[in-house]
BALOBA-1460 file (C-alpha; in Angstrom, 3 decimals):
// residues 300
<rec num="1" residu="m" x="0.071" y="0.015" z="0.036"/>
<rec num="2" residu="a" x="1.218" y="3.663" z="-0.882"/>
<rec num="3" residu="n" x="2.310" y="5.894" z="2.047"/>
<rec num="4" residu="l" x="0.055" y="8.331" z="2.956"/>
<rec num="5" residu="k" x="2.059" y="11.407" z="1.090"/>
<rec num="6" residu="e" x="1.680" y="9.420" z="-1.970"/>
<rec num="7" residu="v" x="-2.013" y="9.248" z="-1.420"/>
<rec num="8" residu="r" x="-2.480" y="12.333" z="-0.210"/>
<rec num="9" residu="n" x="-0.507" y="13.727" z="-3.789"/>
<rec num="10" residu="r" x="-2.643" y="11.726" z="-6.236"/>
<rec num="11" residu="i" x="-6.347" y="12.740" z="-4.100"/>
<rec num="12" residu="v" x="-4.550" y="16.432" z="-4.722"/>
<rec num="13" residu="s" x="-4.152" y="15.939" z="-8.569"/>
<rec num="14" residu="v" x="-7.089" y="13.888" z="-9.169"/>
<rec num="15" residu="g" x="-8.838" y="16.565" z="-7.507"/>
<rec num="16" residu="s" x="-7.262" y="19.334" z="-9.658"/>
<rec num="17" residu="t" x="-7.770" y="17.232" z="-12.750"/>
<rec num="18" residu="m" x="-11.598" y="16.877" z="-11.847"/>
<rec num="19" residu="q" x="-12.018" y="20.707" z="-11.383"/>
<rec num="20" residu="i" x="-10.322" y="21.024" z="-14.947"/>
<rec num="21" residu="t" x="-12.751" y="18.643" z="-16.938"/>
<rec num="22" residu="s" x="-15.895" y="19.996" z="-14.758"/>
<rec num="23" residu="a" x="-15.089" y="23.281" z="-16.242"/>
<rec num="24" residu="m" x="-14.409" y="21.844" z="-19.782"/>
<rec num="25" residu="k" x="-17.672" y="20.364" z="-19.846"/>
<rec num="26" residu="m" x="-19.614" y="23.411" z="-18.995"/>
<rec num="27" residu="v" x="-17.932" y="25.493" z="-21.208"/>
<rec num="28" residu="s" x="-18.755" y="22.719" z="-24.005"/>
<rec num="29" residu="a" x="-22.369" y="22.790" z="-22.948"/>
<rec num="30" residu="a" x="-22.416" y="26.454" z="-23.349"/>
<rec num="31" residu="k" x="-21.173" y="26.300" z="-26.958"/>
<rec num="32" residu="l" x="-23.200" y="23.217" z="-27.708"/>
<rec num="33" residu="k" x="-26.265" y="25.146" z="-26.995"/>
<rec num="34" residu="r" x="-25.568" y="27.746" z="-30.029"/>
<rec num="35" residu="a" x="-23.795" y="25.301" z="-32.461"/>
<rec num="36" residu="q" x="-27.131" y="23.459" z="-31.905"/>
<rec num="37" residu="d" x="-29.269" y="26.050" z="-32.320"/>
<rec num="38" residu="a" x="-27.678" y="27.104" z="-35.637"/>
<rec num="39" residu="i" x="-27.483" y="23.706" z="-36.954"/>
<rec num="40" residu="t" x="-31.456" y="22.802" z="-36.316"/>
<rec num="41" residu="q" x="-32.511" y="26.352" z="-37.912"/>
<rec num="42" residu="m" x="-29.805" y="25.410" z="-41.136"/>
<rec num="43" residu="r" x="-30.805" y="21.927" z="-41.438"/>
<rec num="44" residu="p" x="-34.400" y="22.076" z="-42.900"/>
<rec num="45" residu="y" x="-33.505" y="24.994" z="-45.224"/>
<rec num="46" residu="a" x="-30.336" y="23.279" z="-46.452"/>
<rec num="47" residu="n" x="-32.276" y="19.612" z="-47.073"/>
<rec num="48" residu="k" x="-35.065" y="21.435" z="-48.886"/>
<rec num="49" residu="l" x="-32.496" y="23.169" z="-51.267"/>
<rec num="50" residu="q" x="-30.659" y="20.242" z="-51.884"/>
<rec num="51" residu="e" x="-34.008" y="18.206" z="-52.472"/>
<rec num="52" residu="i" x="-34.914" y="21.192" z="-54.847"/>
<rec num="53" residu="l" x="-31.181" y="21.180" z="-56.531"/>
<rec num="54" residu="q" x="-31.445" y="17.347" z="-57.084"/>
<rec num="55" residu="n" x="-35.183" y="17.386" z="-58.797"/>
<rec num="56" residu="v" x="-33.759" y="20.040" z="-60.986"/>
<rec num="57" residu="s" x="-30.772" y="18.101" z="-61.898"/>
<rec num="58" residu="s" x="-32.786" y="15.056" z="-62.881"/>
<rec num="59" residu="s" x="-34.674" y="17.141" z="-65.371"/>
<rec num="60" residu="l" x="-31.393" y="18.907" z="-67.085"/>
<rec num="61" residu="d" x="-29.391" y="17.561" z="-69.661"/>
<rec num="62" residu="s" x="-25.465" y="16.749" z="-68.392"/>
<rec num="63" residu="s" x="-24.612" y="19.320" z="-71.033"/>
<rec num="64" residu="e" x="-26.637" y="21.772" z="-69.157"/>
<rec num="65" residu="n" x="-25.391" y="20.828" z="-65.928"/>
<rec num="66" residu="a" x="-21.565" y="21.040" z="-65.441"/>
<rec num="67" residu="f" x="-22.055" y="20.123" z="-61.772"/>
<rec num="68" residu="a" x="-23.784" y="16.879" z="-62.432"/>
<rec num="69" residu="r" x="-21.686" y="15.209" z="-65.311"/>
<rec num="70" residu="n" x="-20.740" y="11.493" z="-65.542"/>
<rec num="71" residu="s" x="-17.162" y="10.455" z="-65.421"/>
<rec num="72" residu="s" x="-15.119" y="7.897" z="-64.535"/>
<rec num="73" residu="s" x="-14.374" y="9.123" z="-60.660"/>
<rec num="74" residu="k" x="-10.613" y="8.438" z="-61.563"/>
<rec num="75" residu="n" x="-9.437" y="11.304" z="-59.122"/>
<rec num="76" residu="v" x="-11.128" y="11.641" z="-56.245"/>
<rec num="77" residu="l" x="-10.963" y="14.324" z="-53.366"/>
<rec num="78" residu="i" x="-12.128" y="13.749" z="-49.815"/>
<rec num="79" residu="i" x="-12.433" y="16.719" z="-47.544"/>
<rec num="80" residu="c" x="-11.991" y="15.338" z="-43.839"/>
<rec num="81" residu="i" x="-13.743" y="17.823" z="-41.425"/>
<rec num="82" residu="s" x="-12.235" y="17.354" z="-37.872"/>
<rec num="83" residu="s" x="-11.970" y="19.935" z="-35.270"/>
<rec num="84" residu="n" x="-8.583" y="21.677" z="-34.074"/>
<rec num="85" residu="r" x="-8.296" y="20.235" z="-30.281"/>
<rec num="86" residu="g" x="-8.800" y="17.113" z="-28.600"/>
<rec num="87" residu="l" x="-10.509" y="15.911" z="-25.469"/>
<rec num="88" residu="a" x="-13.805" y="14.842" z="-27.588"/>
<rec num="89" residu="g" x="-13.835" y="11.158" z="-27.251"/>
<rec num="90" residu="g" x="-13.975" y="9.597" z="-30.934"/>
<rec num="91" residu="f" x="-14.902" y="12.801" z="-32.427"/>
<rec num="92" residu="n" x="-11.601" y="13.080" z="-34.621"/>
<rec num="93" residu="s" x="-10.768" y="9.765" z="-34.590"/>
<rec num="94" residu="n" x="-13.846" y="8.522" z="-35.799"/>
<rec num="95" residu="v" x="-13.666" y="10.624" z="-39.085"/>
<rec num="96" residu="i" x="-10.055" y="9.990" z="-39.687"/>
<rec num="97" residu="k" x="-10.777" y="6.158" z="-39.341"/>
<rec num="98" residu="k" x="-14.086" y="6.554" z="-42.212"/>
<rec num="99" residu="t" x="-11.426" y="8.602" z="-44.513"/>
<rec num="100" residu="w" x="-8.823" y="5.930" z="-44.514"/>
<rec num="101" residu="s" x="-11.460" y="3.102" z="-44.877"/>
<rec num="102" residu="l" x="-12.759" y="5.247" z="-48.077"/>
<rec num="103" residu="i" x="-9.277" y="5.378" z="-49.147"/>
<rec num="104" residu="k" x="-8.667" y="1.702" z="-48.962"/>
<rec num="105" residu="n" x="-11.876" y="-0.177" z="-49.421"/>
<rec num="106" residu="d" x="-14.571" y="2.358" z="-51.443"/>
<rec num="107" residu="y" x="-11.678" y="4.251" z="-53.746"/>
<rec num="108" residu="a" x="-8.814" y="1.814" z="-53.731"/>
<rec num="109" residu="s" x="-8.342" y="1.989" z="-57.409"/>
<rec num="110" residu="n" x="-9.107" y="5.822" z="-57.745"/>
<rec num="111" residu="n" x="-6.381" y="8.612" z="-57.496"/>
<rec num="112" residu="v" x="-7.318" y="9.699" z="-53.895"/>
<rec num="113" residu="s" x="-6.223" y="13.078" z="-52.723"/>
<rec num="114" residu="v" x="-7.112" y="14.399" z="-49.141"/>
<rec num="115" residu="v" x="-7.953" y="17.952" z="-47.964"/>
<rec num="116" residu="s" x="-7.861" y="18.319" z="-44.238"/>
<rec num="117" residu="i" x="-10.160" y="20.845" z="-42.571"/>
<rec num="118" residu="g" x="-9.245" y="20.954" z="-38.797"/>
<rec num="119" residu="k" x="-6.213" y="20.507" z="-37.066"/>
<rec num="120" residu="k" x="-6.400" y="16.802" z="-35.854"/>
<rec num="121" residu="a" x="-7.361" y="15.515" z="-39.739"/>
<rec num="122" residu="n" x="-4.105" y="17.839" z="-40.953"/>
<rec num="123" residu="d" x="-2.077" y="16.155" z="-38.943"/>
<rec num="124" residu="a" x="-3.126" y="12.803" z="-39.717"/>
<rec num="125" residu="f" x="-2.712" y="13.146" z="-43.420"/>
<rec num="126" residu="k" x="-0.308" y="15.880" z="-44.130"/>
<rec num="127" residu="r" x="2.637" y="13.372" z="-44.157"/>
<rec num="128" residu="t" x="0.838" y="10.904" z="-46.051"/>
<rec num="129" residu="e" x="0.897" y="10.694" z="-49.927"/>
<rec num="130" residu="y" x="-3.026" y="11.650" z="-50.052"/>
<rec num="131" residu="g" x="-2.160" y="14.591" z="-48.321"/>
<rec num="132" residu="m" x="-3.063" y="17.823" z="-49.858"/>
<rec num="133" residu="h" x="-2.057" y="21.260" z="-48.508"/>
<rec num="134" residu="g" x="-5.555" y="23.116" z="-47.991"/>
<rec num="135" residu="v" x="-5.054" y="26.255" z="-50.092"/>
<rec num="136" residu="h" x="-6.835" y="27.658" z="-53.015"/>
<rec num="137" residu="s" x="-6.769" y="30.354" z="-56.001"/>
<rec num="138" residu="d" x="-8.265" y="31.128" z="-58.937"/>
<rec num="139" residu="k" x="-6.895" y="28.209" z="-60.635"/>
<rec num="140" residu="g" x="-8.205" y="25.803" z="-58.034"/>
<rec num="141" residu="i" x="-6.912" y="24.654" z="-54.574"/>
<rec num="142" residu="h" x="-3.308" y="23.816" z="-55.525"/>
<rec num="143" residu="s" x="-2.015" y="27.260" z="-54.956"/>
<rec num="144" residu="d" x="-1.095" y="29.108" z="-51.678"/>
<rec num="145" residu="d" x="-3.560" y="31.959" z="-50.997"/>
<rec num="146" residu="m" x="-6.618" y="30.004" z="-49.888"/>
<rec num="147" residu="p" x="-7.818" y="30.884" z="-45.810"/>
<rec num="148" residu="d" x="-6.556" y="28.771" z="-43.337"/>
<rec num="149" residu="l" x="-8.442" y="25.540" z="-43.349"/>
<rec num="150" residu="i" x="-7.061" y="25.178" z="-39.687"/>
<rec num="151" residu="g" x="-8.352" y="28.634" z="-38.395"/>
<rec num="152" residu="i" x="-11.626" y="28.473" z="-40.359"/>
<rec num="153" residu="f" x="-13.662" y="27.264" z="-36.816"/>
<rec num="154" residu="d" x="-12.281" y="30.742" z="-35.246"/>
<rec num="155" residu="n" x="-14.306" y="32.698" z="-37.668"/>
<rec num="156" residu="l" x="-17.375" y="30.163" z="-39.006"/>
<rec num="157" residu="s" x="-19.674" y="32.078" z="-41.244"/>
<rec num="158" residu="y" x="-21.364" y="31.582" z="-44.683"/>
<rec num="159" residu="d" x="-19.090" y="34.150" z="-46.581"/>
<rec num="160" residu="n" x="-15.727" y="32.323" z="-45.249"/>
<rec num="161" residu="v" x="-16.954" y="28.707" z="-46.177"/>
<rec num="162" residu="s" x="-18.663" y="29.686" z="-49.479"/>
<rec num="163" residu="h" x="-15.059" y="30.933" z="-50.587"/>
<rec num="164" residu="i" x="-14.008" y="27.440" z="-49.915"/>
<rec num="165" residu="a" x="-16.562" y="25.698" z="-51.934"/>
<rec num="166" residu="e" x="-16.306" y="28.129" z="-54.951"/>
<rec num="167" residu="r" x="-12.784" y="26.761" z="-55.147"/>
<rec num="168" residu="l" x="-13.955" y="23.170" z="-54.943"/>
<rec num="169" residu="m" x="-16.411" y="23.871" z="-57.335"/>
<rec num="170" residu="l" x="-14.075" y="25.311" z="-59.508"/>
<rec num="171" residu="s" x="-11.505" y="22.308" z="-59.037"/>
<rec num="172" residu="f" x="-14.450" y="20.283" z="-60.197"/>
<rec num="173" residu="l" x="-15.256" y="22.169" z="-63.487"/>
<rec num="174" residu="n" x="-11.519" y="22.850" z="-64.312"/>
<rec num="175" residu="k" x="-11.723" y="18.852" z="-63.969"/>
<rec num="176" residu="e" x="-8.941" y="18.158" z="-61.580"/>
<rec num="177" residu="f" x="-11.167" y="15.838" z="-59.780"/>
<rec num="178" residu="d" x="-13.887" y="13.860" z="-60.887"/>
<rec num="179" residu="k" x="-15.736" y="13.165" z="-57.345"/>
<rec num="180" residu="v" x="-15.381" y="15.165" z="-54.151"/>
<rec num="181" residu="v" x="-16.694" y="13.340" z="-50.921"/>
<rec num="182" residu="l" x="-17.387" y="15.054" z="-47.584"/>
<rec num="183" residu="v" x="-16.567" y="13.013" z="-44.610"/>
<rec num="184" residu="y" x="-17.813" y="14.872" z="-41.075"/>
<rec num="185" residu="n" x="-19.816" y="13.890" z="-38.230"/>
<rec num="186" residu="q" x="-23.678" y="14.847" z="-37.960"/>
<rec num="187" residu="f" x="-24.826" y="16.069" z="-35.110"/>
<rec num="188" residu="k" x="-28.027" y="13.898" z="-33.951"/>
<rec num="189" residu="n" x="-27.429" y="14.504" z="-29.851"/>
<rec num="190" residu="a" x="-25.080" y="15.481" z="-27.299"/>
<rec num="191" residu="a" x="-24.441" y="11.915" z="-27.147"/>
<rec num="192" residu="i" x="-24.420" y="10.363" z="-30.720"/>
<rec num="193" residu="q" x="-22.699" y="11.751" z="-33.623"/>
<rec num="194" residu="i" x="-23.191" y="10.133" z="-36.960"/>
<rec num="195" residu="v" x="-20.110" y="9.854" z="-39.464"/>
<rec num="196" residu="q" x="-21.007" y="10.782" z="-42.683"/>
<rec num="197" residu="d" x="-19.330" y="10.250" z="-46.252"/>
<rec num="198" residu="e" x="-21.271" y="12.523" z="-48.384"/>
<rec num="199" residu="q" x="-20.826" y="12.866" z="-52.109"/>
<rec num="200" residu="f" x="-20.422" y="16.928" z="-52.772"/>
<rec num="201" residu="l" x="-19.934" y="16.704" z="-56.572"/>
<rec num="202" residu="p" x="-21.024" y="15.792" z="-58.983"/>
<rec num="203" residu="v" x="-24.645" y="16.629" z="-57.842"/>
<rec num="204" residu="v" x="-26.660" y="13.436" z="-57.730"/>
<rec num="205" residu="p" x="-30.057" y="13.505" z="-59.634"/>
<rec num="206" residu="s" x="-32.987" y="12.834" z="-57.631"/>
<rec num="207" residu="q" x="-33.401" y="8.746" z="-56.751"/>
<rec num="208" residu="l" x="-37.448" y="9.330" z="-56.864"/>
<rec num="209" residu="e" x="-37.153" y="8.691" z="-60.738"/>
<rec num="210" residu="g" x="-40.332" y="7.373" z="-60.921"/>
<rec num="211" residu="k" x="-42.428" y="10.646" z="-59.647"/>
<rec num="212" residu="t" x="-39.451" y="13.311" z="-61.077"/>
<rec num="213" residu="s" x="-39.449" y="11.900" z="-64.540"/>
<rec num="214" residu="s" x="-43.510" y="12.592" z="-64.801"/>
<rec num="215" residu="v" x="-42.895" y="16.367" z="-63.745"/>
<rec num="216" residu="d" x="-42.729" y="18.748" z="-66.357"/>
<rec num="217" residu="y" x="-40.840" y="21.615" z="-65.086"/>
<rec num="218" residu="a" x="-41.470" y="25.295" z="-65.848"/>
<rec num="219" residu="f" x="-38.380" y="27.344" z="-65.316"/>
<rec num="220" residu="e" x="-38.557" y="30.868" z="-64.295"/>
<rec num="221" residu="p" x="-36.343" y="33.014" z="-65.093"/>
<rec num="222" residu="s" x="-34.750" y="30.563" z="-67.355"/>
<rec num="223" residu="k" x="-32.446" y="27.212" z="-66.731"/>
<rec num="224" residu="e" x="-29.164" y="29.259" z="-67.275"/>
<rec num="225" residu="f" x="-30.016" y="31.540" z="-64.833"/>
<rec num="226" residu="i" x="-30.827" y="28.209" z="-62.032"/>
<rec num="227" residu="i" x="-27.453" y="26.844" z="-63.326"/>
<rec num="228" residu="g" x="-25.739" y="29.725" z="-62.597"/>
<rec num="229" residu="d" x="-27.349" y="30.675" z="-59.227"/>
<rec num="230" residu="l" x="-29.374" y="28.034" z="-57.280"/>
<rec num="231" residu="i" x="-26.836" y="25.048" z="-58.086"/>
<rec num="232" residu="p" x="-23.940" y="26.864" z="-56.645"/>
<rec num="233" residu="r" x="-25.867" y="28.262" z="-53.785"/>
<rec num="234" residu="s" x="-27.184" y="24.881" z="-53.073"/>
<rec num="235" residu="l" x="-23.550" y="23.046" z="-52.702"/>
<rec num="236" residu="k" x="-22.421" y="26.297" z="-50.623"/>
<rec num="237" residu="t" x="-25.075" y="25.618" z="-48.242"/>
<rec num="238" residu="q" x="-24.353" y="21.727" z="-48.212"/>
<rec num="239" residu="f" x="-20.605" y="22.568" z="-47.683"/>
<rec num="240" residu="y" x="-21.554" y="25.116" z="-44.758"/>
<rec num="241" residu="k" x="-24.140" y="22.643" z="-43.199"/>
<rec num="242" residu="a" x="-21.672" y="19.963" z="-42.864"/>
<rec num="243" residu="l" x="-19.034" y="22.342" z="-41.024"/>
<rec num="244" residu="l" x="-21.886" y="23.435" z="-38.764"/>
<rec num="245" residu="d" x="-22.591" y="19.948" z="-38.122"/>
<rec num="246" residu="s" x="-18.933" y="18.914" z="-37.324"/>
<rec num="247" residu="v" x="-18.943" y="21.978" z="-34.783"/>
<rec num="248" residu="a" x="-21.921" y="21.021" z="-32.713"/>
<rec num="249" residu="s" x="-20.816" y="17.304" z="-32.668"/>
<rec num="250" residu="e" x="-17.536" y="18.372" z="-31.556"/>
<rec num="251" residu="h" x="-18.833" y="20.524" z="-28.758"/>
<rec num="252" residu="g" x="-21.361" y="17.271" z="-27.767"/>
<rec num="253" residu="a" x="-18.619" y="15.108" z="-27.802"/>
<rec num="254" residu="r" x="-16.407" y="16.822" z="-25.467"/>
<rec num="255" residu="m" x="-19.141" y="17.572" z="-23.499"/>
<rec num="256" residu="t" x="-20.146" y="13.798" z="-23.140"/>
<rec num="257" residu="a" x="-16.240" y="12.972" z="-22.622"/>
<rec num="258" residu="m" x="-15.735" y="15.375" z="-19.760"/>
<rec num="259" residu="h" x="-18.866" y="14.458" z="-18.459"/>
<rec num="260" residu="k" x="-17.525" y="10.747" z="-18.133"/>
<rec num="261" residu="a" x="-14.122" y="11.990" z="-17.206"/>
<rec num="262" residu="t" x="-15.631" y="14.293" z="-14.200"/>
<rec num="263" residu="d" x="-17.658" y="10.691" z="-13.055"/>
<rec num="264" residu="n" x="-14.416" y="8.542" z="-13.175"/>
<rec num="265" residu="a" x="-12.551" y="11.550" z="-11.115"/>
<rec num="266" residu="k" x="-15.163" y="11.375" z="-8.653"/>
<rec num="267" residu="d" x="-15.091" y="7.634" z="-8.578"/>
<rec num="268" residu="m" x="-11.267" y="7.560" z="-8.371"/>
<rec num="269" residu="l" x="-11.176" y="10.328" z="-5.666"/>
<rec num="270" residu="r" x="-13.956" y="8.385" z="-3.430"/>
<rec num="271" residu="d" x="-11.377" y="5.065" z="-4.035"/>
<rec num="272" residu="l" x="-8.340" y="7.285" z="-2.823"/>
<rec num="273" residu="k" x="-9.965" y="8.762" z="0.069"/>
<rec num="274" residu="i" x="-11.030" y="5.214" z="1.256"/>
<rec num="275" residu="s" x="-7.582" y="4.170" z="0.796"/>
<rec num="276" residu="y" x="-5.901" y="7.270" z="2.594"/>
<rec num="277" residu="n" x="-8.144" y="6.666" z="5.323"/>
<rec num="278" residu="k" x="-7.357" y="3.123" z="5.766"/>
<rec num="279" residu="a" x="-3.646" y="3.874" z="5.594"/>
<rec num="280" residu="r" x="-3.935" y="6.707" z="8.448"/>
<rec num="281" residu="q" x="-6.176" y="4.038" z="10.615"/>
<rec num="282" residu="t" x="-3.241" y="1.349" z="9.800"/>
<rec num="283" residu="a" x="-0.498" y="4.263" z="10.735"/>
<rec num="284" residu="i" x="-2.619" y="5.290" z="13.922"/>
<rec num="285" residu="t" x="-2.739" y="1.757" z="15.116"/>
<rec num="286" residu="t" x="0.599" y="1.028" z="14.839"/>
<rec num="287" residu="e" x="1.270" y="3.977" z="16.823"/>
<rec num="288" residu="i" x="-0.795" y="3.149" z="19.640"/>
<rec num="289" residu="l" x="0.709" y="-0.559" z="19.547"/>
<rec num="290" residu="e" x="3.999" y="0.820" z="19.630"/>
<rec num="291" residu="i" x="2.880" y="3.331" z="22.569"/>
<rec num="292" residu="v" x="1.139" y="0.405" z="24.976"/>
<rec num="293" residu="a" x="4.412" y="-1.937" z="23.938"/>
<rec num="294" residu="g" x="6.769" y="0.886" z="25.264"/>
<rec num="295" residu="a" x="4.658" y="1.414" z="28.287"/>
<rec num="296" residu="e" x="4.513" y="-2.076" z="29.408"/>
<rec num="297" residu="a" x="8.061" y="-2.760" z="28.999"/>
<rec num="298" residu="l" x="8.375" y="0.033" z="31.223"/>
<rec num="299" residu="n" x="6.305" y="-1.273" z="33.961"/>
<rec num="300" residu="g" x="8.070" y="-4.620" z="33.748"/>
């Protein structure tokens, strides 16, 4: 059994750790409320806009919609969305594992590149053959003037995200990539985050072909306007929604992880106090026995 000083030091250390995890839990809970409100307000609009986009795409010819071109998917770009900080349970590792699974299994025969949004994903892929420097310019995403993808979460807004989405669309139109896939955590609740691999480009036509084929769309103002305005706007919204989902999932995962860590620290603290009391009682009993033995020796 450890001596009293060692147990006392461990009690102080675990108590300090419990205070930190409890504070992080409260901070994440406060941030989660704002992030959850943002994604719950955005999701119905984004889903409806995506549904309209799919229906419109199914009624357009591939020559009219460059974002829905059919290709062999030889060059695949995976956008791995993680966070800049850890201590969030399996939030980051699940996204990274899913990305590796896509690389090794689904797209094993393709030329795969990975653009990382968030420090954790960047650390995982920057030294691999798949990692790309997360920058872009008018020529695509290969130059050095793109806003910092690691710092995007410090000022997450639709305007900042739309610049990244525009460069992704430009790279697709320039045929640098045949397919773009988003990998991120979809927020369900504070305890559950679902890892998604969502096709960003090309635009997938509606799966309800039996219904959409019988609908005669009247385009107002014109097909050209819809292609030039609605489709890019929908893609930007879809990309922004994925980032909002990831932010809400991060705070939910961190709050849950810190809650469990606080509970574990409480259990450990209770066990340490029991051990400390047992050691202290043993020391007191030993001293009493020594005193009694000494007194009896003097009397003898």
